[in-house]
C-alpha angles and dihedrals in degrees: 000000000000094000094152089060087059093053101262124131096209142013090247091055090049093047093048090051091048094051095041093053099047114131116255087213140343096218102143124174089273094056099080107054133006094217095181091057094044093049093045091056091052093044090057090064104035094124094046091047090053090052090050089052089059090067089064089065093054120089114260095251091054099046098089091053092046091048090052091051094049094047090049093051099033107030093175087077087077090070090064094058096081090045091057091060093042093249123148106209131196114223090353094284132129122184113203127192107224111203091200093066095022091229142094124269118209113221121190123200102176114120089230091062096050112118134138093275094047092045089061089053091049090051090050090051092050091051094048096049094044101250093132089055088060091067086069093050109041135046102194125042090189092067091039094052091045088058092047092052091049088054093048091047090064087073088067094056094097092057091038090056091063092046092050092051091048090051091048091055094044091053093047092049089050091056093049100041118107115240095245090067129072123221118206118183117211092350108202090198096067137046135157085219107045116184121193117211126169091350093306126108115233131163145142111313118218123231093237134008122190116204131195115192091346093306122111111243102165136030119198125195122188135196141146129210123195095169130049123241145116096291099071090047093051092045091050090051092048090055090059088062091043092053092049092052091046091054090052087058092046092249125132119231125214124186116200110192134160145165137103093269089083091065088068095037099051094133093060092041094052091046089056093043088056090058101040128068096212130036119156136167122221096270090046091058083088083079091059092109087064089060090051092049089053090052091049092049091047093048095035092239111172 
């Protein structure tokens, strides 16, 4: 760990600073709901939602008949049914175990599978899960489904947290980078681990690549861990190999990691720091120009 290049007199001073400046959380305003995704899902079914709303205006004893008519004429309505009960389905299929017959019933909600026989099954499903009862409780399925999608989107927060942190680092690097360097985020044209399939080269993309005169001089990987576990440890160990391969190609490697999990996993963190030249947390990215100066000195860049 080149802690002196970062302005620290000892490794202990560097480590204390690292641990004391870890983020408590990276919950930005974008963390809670991906509104673009939520709204796009709803926009895809605006016509079908309007048709569904028309059933609300029909008397309760006529709704089943009206539902049958609408599904027959507009089979795409079937695709909304799983959405109403907050169910993400693969291939538009839900298998339900029915205790009355002690067997599974196969329900299909693709528009291509809608026919008179399948509509009857869909109606049975809607009755059993309580969808027909909703027509008594709500007036607008657009607002209802918007709320459902917001709720489902919370399941993506864990993955979104990593994406947000990556973007935070990318933007901070961009502000600090000198104009004679080029920053490329997730560059599909370069990988330390290229894989060729069907004549095309594909491999792991890196969170940030820094180029000087069209040559990569620095690879940056970013992640944040708020909970302990085996994943951060395995990722840390994999970066030791990545750094070694980068050095063989005369490329520097920088790991930007953060999160309170490292307070409890100091042993693994220190072990990795002893193998890597550059490990920073988000606040320490302010010292990024020190890394660039090291590269310039090493490569004799004026």
